[in-house]
N, C-alpha and C positions, 0 to 999 in steps of 0.2 A: 468155380460158377457156383455150384452148392454153395458153397459156403457164404460167398458174398453177400446170398438171397438169402442165406439162412439168420445170419449180422443184421440185414436190412430189415426183415420180419420181425424178428427180436425189437430188435430197433424202435422199429414202428409200432409196438404192444406196450416198449417202456413212456412213448408220448404221452398214449391214452391213460384215460384214470376209470377207477372201476374195476370191480372184482374180476369180470369177465376179459378185459385183456389184460390182465395181471396173469389170470391161469393160462391163456393162450400166451402168454410169450412161455410161462414157465413152463407150458407145452414142448413150446419150441425148444426153448435151450434143454429143455430136457434129452428132445430127441436129438438135437445137434452134440451133444456129450457121450448119450451115447455111441453115436457115430463115431463122434470120433475119439471113443474107446476102440472101436472097433477097428476103424485106420490104425489106432496104434498094434493094436494083434496083429495086423497083415504086417506091417512096418519089421515086429518084435521075430515073429517067426517065419513070416512068409519068406518076404524079402530078402530079408537079414539085413537091412541095411536100415540106420534110421536120418529121417532129414529133418536139420533142427528147427527149418520156420511150421512144418508139419506141429512137431511136437508142440511146438509156441504157441500157434494156433489150440492144439487140443488142449492146453494148457490153459488157454483161452474161453476155450467153447465151456468147459468144466466149471470153472468160479463164475461164467456167467449163468449156468444153470445152476448155482448155487446162488448164486444173487437174485437172481428170478423166481426158486421155488420162496426165499427169503421174502421178497415182495411179495407174493400172493399169498401168505399165508400173515403177513399184515395188511392189506387189502383186504381180509375173509375177519380178520378178527373185531368184534365188535369193539364198538367205538365208547368211553364212558364219558361223560362229562367230567372234565377235570372239578375237586371241586373248592366253595371258595372259602376264603381265606378268611 
């Protein structure tokens, strides 16, 4: 359930515009990526079993974090007016 709410929260920030929403989305996605890495370490080192569905979710969380950070950097970049031809 934590993952579902996390994905919904990141999705909600993606529907909003502005640097604050992008920063919040990046923070949430970054936390999800770190937590996914932690769970992957638990699978490999403690449980010694790997769940394919869990690894798929971990990969999606990592890709989502990269996309959210990229979006946040684009949202904060100053916009320059297009040069008139």
